[in-house]
C-alpha positions as CSV (number, residue, x, y, z in Angstrom):
1,X,0.2,-0.2,-0.4
2,X,0.8,3.8,-0.2
3,X,3.2,5.2,2.2
4,X,3.2,8.7,3.4
5,X,6.9,10.3,3.5
6,X,7.7,13.9,3.1
7,X,11.1,15.5,4.4
8,X,12.4,19.1,4.2
9,X,16.2,19.4,3.8
10,X,18.3,22.4,4.1
11,X,21.0,23.3,1.5
12,X,23.5,25.0,3.4
13,X,27.1,26.3,3.0
14,X,27.9,26.2,6.8
15,X,27.7,22.1,6.1
16,X,29.4,22.0,3.4
17,X,27.5,21.8,1.1
18,X,26.1,23.7,-2.7
19,X,23.0,23.9,-4.5
20,X,25.2,23.3,-7.5
21,X,26.2,19.9,-6.3
22,X,22.8,18.9,-5.0
23,X,21.0,19.6,-8.4
24,X,23.5,17.6,-10.6
25,X,23.6,14.8,-8.3
26,X,19.7,14.8,-8.4
27,X,19.0,15.6,-12.1
28,X,21.9,13.3,-13.1
29,X,23.3,16.4,-15.0
30,X,26.9,18.2,-15.2
31,X,26.8,21.3,-13.4
32,X,30.2,23.7,-13.5
33,X,30.1,26.2,-10.2
34,X,31.5,29.3,-11.4
35,X,31.9,30.5,-7.7
36,X,34.3,27.8,-6.9
37,X,35.6,26.3,-10.0
38,X,34.3,23.0,-9.3
39,X,32.3,20.5,-12.0
40,X,30.1,18.7,-10.6
41,X,29.3,15.9,-13.2
42,X,26.8,12.7,-12.6
43,X,25.5,12.6,-15.8
44,X,26.6,8.7,-15.9
45,X,24.3,8.3,-12.4
46,X,21.2,6.0,-13.5
47,X,17.7,5.8,-12.2
48,X,16.6,9.4,-12.6
49,X,13.6,9.3,-14.8
50,X,12.7,12.7,-14.9
51,X,14.1,16.4,-14.2
52,X,12.3,19.6,-14.7
53,X,12.8,23.2,-13.9
54,X,9.0,24.7,-12.8
55,X,8.2,28.5,-12.2
56,X,5.5,30.8,-10.8
57,X,2.7,30.9,-13.7
58,X,3.6,35.2,-13.0
59,X,7.5,35.2,-14.5
60,X,7.1,31.9,-16.1
61,X,7.9,33.9,-19.5
62,X,10.0,36.9,-18.2
63,X,11.7,34.5,-16.4
64,X,12.8,32.0,-19.4
65,X,16.5,31.8,-18.3
66,X,16.3,29.7,-15.0
67,X,14.9,27.2,-17.0
68,X,18.9,26.6,-17.9
69,X,19.7,24.2,-15.0
70,X,23.4,25.4,-15.2
71,X,22.4,29.1,-14.7
72,X,19.6,28.9,-12.2
73,X,22.2,27.4,-9.7
74,X,25.2,29.3,-9.8
75,X,22.9,32.4,-9.7
76,X,21.8,31.0,-6.3
77,X,25.0,30.0,-5.4
78,X,26.2,34.0,-6.4
79,X,22.9,35.9,-4.6
80,X,24.5,34.6,-1.3
81,X,27.5,35.8,0.7
82,X,27.6,34.5,4.0
83,X,29.4,31.0,4.4
84,X,26.6,29.6,6.4
85,X,24.2,30.9,3.8
86,X,21.0,28.9,2.6
87,X,21.1,28.0,-0.8
88,X,18.4,25.4,-1.7
89,X,15.7,24.2,0.1
90,X,14.5,20.3,-0.4
91,X,11.6,18.3,-0.2
92,X,11.7,14.5,-0.4
93,X,8.4,12.7,-1.1
94,X,7.5,9.2,-1.4
95,X,5.5,8.5,-4.3
96,X,2.6,5.7,-4.9
97,X,4.2,2.5,-6.7
98,X,0.2,2.2,-7.6
99,X,0.3,4.8,-9.9
100,X,1.5,4.6,-13.6
101,X,5.2,6.4,-14.2
102,X,3.5,9.5,-16.3
103,X,1.5,10.1,-13.5
104,X,3.6,10.2,-11.1
105,X,5.8,12.9,-13.6
106,X,2.2,14.9,-13.5
107,X,2.1,14.7,-9.5
108,X,5.1,15.8,-8.8
109,X,4.8,18.7,-11.6
110,X,1.5,19.8,-9.5
111,X,2.9,20.0,-6.2
112,X,6.2,21.5,-7.4
113,X,4.0,24.1,-9.3
114,X,1.8,25.0,-6.0
115,X,5.4,25.4,-4.2
116,X,6.7,27.8,-6.8
117,X,3.2,29.8,-6.8
118,X,3.0,30.2,-3.4
119,X,6.8,31.0,-2.4
120,X,7.6,33.0,-5.9
121,X,10.5,30.6,-5.9
122,X,11.8,28.3,-8.5
123,X,11.3,24.7,-8.7
124,X,14.1,22.1,-10.2
125,X,12.3,18.5,-9.3
126,X,13.9,14.8,-10.2
127,X,12.0,11.5,-9.8
128,X,13.8,8.9,-8.8
129,X,13.2,5.2,-9.7
130,X,13.7,2.4,-6.7
131,X,17.4,0.8,-7.1
132,X,17.7,-2.6,-8.9
133,X,18.8,-4.1,-5.3
134,X,16.3,-2.6,-3.0
135,X,12.7,-2.5,-2.7
136,X,10.8,-1.9,-6.1
137,X,7.9,0.0,-4.8
138,X,10.7,2.8,-3.2
139,X,9.7,5.3,-6.2
140,X,10.5,8.9,-4.8
141,X,11.6,12.4,-6.1
142,X,14.2,15.0,-5.1
143,X,12.3,18.7,-5.1
144,X,14.9,21.6,-4.9
145,X,13.6,24.9,-4.4
146,X,15.1,28.1,-4.4
147,X,15.4,30.3,-1.3
148,X,15.0,33.6,-3.4
149,X,12.2,34.6,-5.4
150,X,12.6,34.4,-8.8
151,X,12.5,37.6,-11.0
152,X,13.0,38.7,-14.8
153,X,16.8,38.6,-15.0
154,X,17.9,37.3,-11.5
155,X,17.4,35.9,-8.3
156,X,15.6,38.9,-5.7
157,X,14.4,38.9,-2.3
158,X,14.3,36.0,0.1
159,X,11.1,34.1,-0.3
160,X,8.8,34.0,2.7
161,X,9.5,30.5,3.6
162,X,13.2,31.9,4.2
163,X,12.1,34.4,6.7
164,X,12.1,34.5,10.6
165,X,8.5,33.6,12.2
166,X,8.4,37.5,13.7
167,X,9.3,38.8,10.2
168,X,6.5,36.5,8.9
169,X,4.5,37.6,11.9
170,X,4.6,41.5,10.5
171,X,3.0,40.4,7.1
172,X,0.7,38.7,8.5
173,X,1.8,35.4,8.1
174,X,2.1,32.2,10.1
175,X,5.0,30.6,12.0
176,X,7.8,28.7,9.8
177,X,6.2,25.2,11.4
178,X,3.1,25.9,10.3
179,X,3.7,26.8,6.5
180,X,5.2,23.5,6.6
181,X,2.6,21.4,8.4
182,X,1.0,23.0,5.6
183,X,2.6,21.3,3.3
184,X,3.0,17.8,4.5
185,X,-0.8,18.3,4.6
186,X,-1.4,19.2,0.8
187,X,1.0,16.6,-0.5
188,X,-0.8,14.0,1.6
189,X,-4.1,15.6,-0.7
190,X,-2.8,15.3,-3.6
191,X,-1.3,12.3,-3.5
192,X,-5.0,11.1,-2.2
193,X,-6.7,12.6,-5.2
194,X,-4.4,11.0,-7.6
195,X,-5.3,7.2,-5.7
196,X,-8.6,8.4,-5.8
197,X,-8.5,9.0,-9.9
198,X,-6.9,5.7,-10.7
199,X,-9.2,4.2,-9.0
200,X,-7.4,3.0,-6.3
201,X,-9.0,3.0,-2.4
202,X,-4.9,3.6,-1.2
203,X,-4.6,7.0,1.3
204,X,-2.2,8.2,2.7
205,X,-2.3,10.7,6.1
206,X,0.3,13.2,6.9
207,X,-0.2,13.3,10.7
208,X,1.7,11.2,13.2
209,X,0.3,7.5,14.4
210,X,-0.8,9.0,17.7
211,X,-3.2,11.6,16.2
212,X,-4.5,8.7,13.7
213,X,-4.9,7.2,16.8
214,X,-3.1,4.3,15.4
215,X,-1.4,1.8,18.4
216,X,1.9,0.9,16.3
217,X,5.4,1.6,15.3
218,X,6.3,4.1,12.9
219,X,8.2,2.9,9.5
220,X,12.0,3.5,9.5
221,X,13.2,6.1,6.8
222,X,17.2,4.4,6.5
223,X,17.8,7.6,3.6
224,X,20.7,6.3,0.7
225,X,23.3,6.4,3.1
226,X,22.3,3.0,5.1
227,X,20.6,1.5,1.6
228,X,23.9,1.2,0.3
229,X,25.1,0.0,3.1
230,X,22.5,-2.7,3.3
231,X,23.8,-3.4,-0.5
232,X,27.0,-4.6,0.9
233,X,25.5,-7.4,2.8
234,X,25.7,-5.4,6.3
235,X,21.9,-5.2,6.8
236,X,21.1,-6.3,10.0
237,X,24.0,-4.5,11.9
238,X,22.9,-1.4,10.2
239,X,18.9,-1.9,10.6
240,X,18.6,-2.7,14.4
241,X,20.9,0.6,15.3
242,X,18.5,2.6,12.7
243,X,15.7,1.2,14.3
244,X,17.1,1.6,18.1
245,X,18.2,5.2,16.9
246,X,14.8,6.1,16.4
247,X,13.3,4.4,18.9
248,X,15.3,6.0,21.3
249,X,14.6,9.5,20.1
250,X,10.9,9.0,20.1
251,X,11.1,7.9,24.0
252,X,13.3,11.2,24.8
253,X,10.5,13.1,22.8
254,X,7.6,11.6,25.1
255,X,9.4,12.2,28.3
256,X,10.4,15.8,27.2
257,X,6.5,16.4,26.9
258,X,5.5,15.1,29.8
259,X,8.1,16.8,32.0
260,X,6.9,19.8,29.5
261,X,3.3,19.6,30.9
262,X,4.2,19.3,34.4
263,X,5.9,22.6,34.2
264,X,3.4,24.2,33.1
265,X,1.1,22.8,35.8
266,X,3.5,24.0,38.7
267,X,3.7,27.2,36.9
268,X,0.1,27.5,36.9
269,X,-0.1,26.3,40.6
270,X,2.9,29.3,42.0
271,X,1.6,32.1,39.9
272,X,-0.5,33.6,42.7
273,X,2.6,33.7,45.1
274,X,5.0,35.2,42.8
275,X,2.5,37.8,41.9
276,X,2.5,38.8,45.3
277,X,5.8,38.4,46.0
278,X,6.7,40.8,42.9
279,X,4.3,43.6,44.5
280,X,5.9,42.9,47.5
281,X,9.8,43.6,45.8
282,X,8.2,46.2,44.2
283,X,7.6,48.1,46.8
284,X,10.1,47.7,49.1
285,X,12.6,48.7,45.9
286,X,10.7,51.6,45.7
287,X,10.9,52.7,49.2
288,X,14.5,52.1,48.9
289,X,14.9,54.6,45.7
290,X,13.3,57.5,48.4
291,X,15.7,60.0,49.6
292,X,16.1,60.5,53.2
293,X,14.8,64.2,52.7
294,X,11.9,62.4,51.0
295,X,11.6,60.4,54.5
296,X,11.7,63.1,56.1
297,X,8.9,65.0,54.5
298,X,6.2,62.3,54.9
299,X,7.3,62.1,58.1
300,X,6.6,65.3,59.5
301,X,3.2,65.4,57.5
302,X,2.1,62.2,59.2
303,X,3.2,64.3,62.2
304,X,1.0,67.6,61.4
305,X,-1.8,65.4,60.8
306,X,-1.7,63.5,63.7
307,X,-1.5,67.3,65.9
308,X,-4.2,68.6,64.4
309,X,-6.6,65.7,64.9
310,X,-8.5,65.6,68.3
311,X,-6.8,65.8,71.4
312,X,-8.2,62.7,73.3
313,X,-6.8,60.6,70.2
314,X,-3.8,61.9,70.8
315,X,-1.1,59.5,73.2
316,X,0.1,62.1,75.5
317,X,3.8,61.7,76.4
318,X,5.3,61.7,79.8
319,X,5.4,64.8,81.2
320,X,9.2,65.4,80.9
321,X,8.9,64.5,77.5
322,X,6.9,67.1,75.8
323,X,7.8,68.7,72.8
324,X,8.0,71.7,71.4
325,X,7.6,72.8,67.5
326,X,10.3,74.7,66.9
327,X,9.3,75.5,62.9
328,X,9.3,78.8,63.7
329,X,11.6,81.3,65.4
330,X,14.1,79.7,67.9
331,X,14.1,82.3,70.3
332,X,9.8,82.3,70.5
333,X,10.1,78.6,70.9
334,X,12.8,79.3,73.9
335,X,9.9,82.0,75.8
336,X,7.2,79.5,75.0
337,X,9.4,76.7,76.9
338,X,9.7,78.5,79.7
339,X,6.2,80.2,80.3
340,X,5.1,76.4,79.8
341,X,7.2,75.8,82.9
342,X,6.8,78.8,85.1
343,X,3.3,78.4,84.7
344,X,3.6,74.5,85.9
345,X,5.7,75.4,88.4
346,X,3.3,78.1,90.0
347,X,0.6,75.9,89.4
348,X,2.0,73.3,91.7
349,X,3.4,75.3,94.5
350,X,-0.3,77.1,94.5
351,X,-2.0,73.4,94.8
352,X,0.1,70.7,96.2
353,X,-0.4,67.4,95.1
354,X,-2.0,65.0,96.7
355,X,-0.4,61.7,95.9
356,X,2.5,60.5,98.0
357,X,4.6,58.9,95.0
358,X,8.0,59.0,95.0
359,X,9.4,62.3,93.6
360,X,6.2,64.5,95.0
361,X,6.6,67.9,94.9
362,X,9.8,68.2,92.9
363,X,9.6,70.3,90.4
364,X,9.3,69.5,86.8
365,X,12.4,69.9,84.6
366,X,11.5,72.3,81.2
367,X,10.0,70.8,78.7
368,X,12.9,69.1,76.2
369,X,12.9,70.9,72.8
370,X,13.7,68.4,70.0
371,X,15.3,70.6,67.9
372,X,15.5,70.4,63.8
373,X,18.3,69.3,62.3
374,X,20.1,72.5,60.8
375,X,19.5,74.1,64.8
376,X,21.7,74.3,67.2
377,X,21.1,72.7,71.1
378,X,19.3,74.7,73.7
């Protein structure tokens, strides 16, 4: 039955790769690289059933130069200056063996045209037949897309597909991973439509097995390197190692997902505590930033407000600890203090105290003067 496979790969200089070498191998062609002076010649490679360059319909006539494979991919290399530049994007797809060769070509061409229209890039695809020593159902295609929009005389700005998510959001586009998911879904839809047209009830699904509700192990895509090793008679060990590696990755991904869910639950449970703590810290920091002058001014304002209130509501300090307001003239404050002391003394002389507590009949000292910071002690 038909299987689903679509992988997205990047051709980057940082990985020591080039667009000219990649397309020469996939198209079994001879492509000289004008930037490096190297010539990539895979013209004797077998198994390539069909190659074709597809352009957006809006520039199909004006950008006819891009149908020249050598010119197109040398332009892709020349347009980039960075040593880690991304020079091409590859979509690798599995083709249903239930279809005839010409139907597979039409299927890939339709998909490539949609990619070209969607991103404004040039597409160069190659359809490969199954290897003579491999699985006879392994029909597949390599679809290389330029990372820049194709124009009338050259390649222009980077396509939307190559932009960062923040830049895509500014243009009203979804995140890159969402775009890739949409492309994967579209490929499945095209394949299923083609299968139905040819009377085949086989269907493929781009979703994971878990999303489909399937309880079985996923198939393992070995790739051309592992396949070549197996052809040399080393199939048992290689296949087992690949399966173990894939199983390990799936288990690690499941564990990471569980830990992430637990961390979200924990974050939600302590959000109230964090809010209160942040408020307290903010209040503390605000208090620390106040100058001594501001603190003194606020304290004096609070004292004056309390002093202006009902007399019975104010706590009465001990007689010896009475204070005077020296906010005015210092000499006036001194006279006021002496008058209060004399009045108190005369009152006690006229009416002797009735109690017998310790210190009876002693004259109380004049009230203690609390001076402002800039006054002299009396």
